[in-house]
N, C-alpha and C positions, 0 to 999 in steps of 0.2 A: 704433582710436581714431576718434572722430567727425570726419568730414571738415570740418565747420564749425568745430570747435575748432582743428583743425590749421591751417586757413586764417588764423586770427587770432593764433596763437602766433608769437613771435619771441624771439630771444636778448635777455635783459633788459639786457645791456651794449651790444652792437653794434646791436641792433634788426634784425638779419639774420633773415629768415624761416627756418623749420625744416621738415624733412621727417622721415618715419620712417626709421630705420636699416634698410638692406637686410640680408638674411640673411648675406651674405659679410662685411659690415661688422661686424655683431653677433658673428659667429663669431670674427673676428680680434680684436675688442675683448675678448671673453671668454677667448681664449687668453692674451692679454697680462695680463689680470687674474689668471688662474690661475698665471701665472709671476711674479706680484708686481711687474709693471712699470708699473702704472698708478696715478697720483695724481690727485686732484681739483685744480682751479685753486688751492685753498687749501693744497695740499701734503699732504693726508691720503690715505693709501693706500686704494685701492678694493679691497675683499676679496671682495665678493659679485658673482657674475656678473649681468649684466643679462638680463632676459627680453624687454624692449622698450626702445627708446631713440629719441631725436630727435637730429638732427644739423643744424647750420646749413647752409644751402645753399652756403656758401663752404667747408664741410668743416673748419672750425677747432675747433668745440666740440660735444661730445655732452652731452645731458642725459638722465638715466634716467627711465623711466616706472615708477612703483610702483603696482601694483594698478589700472592704467588711469589713474593721475593723474600728469601730467607734473611733474617736480620741476625748476622753472625758476629755482632760486636760483643767483646768480652763483658763489658759492663751491663749489657742488656740481657745476659743469660739469667736463668732462674734456677737456682740450686734446688734439687729435689729433696735434700734432707729436711727442709722446712715443711714439706708436705706430709701431714700426719696420716692421711687416708689414701696415699698414693698406691695404686695397685701393685702387687708383687710381680716380678718378672714371670712371663709365661713359660 
């Protein structure tokens, strides 16, 4: 993802800046998705694993990236509190 774009993106709800998901975070998220344990903020089950994602710097919400395009819709966010084995902050 273009660094300039990443620098201006933020959560559309809280306005918190975002960063790219790390590999361990992405792996943990995809395991939970595979186990059917992940819903969007709107309560819709997430069925497809993510290849890329953004996370707010406060680690509360994840947004997927589809074909290099960040999907920053509030209802499409994934709340991290539902993720039992999400890695701790580095």
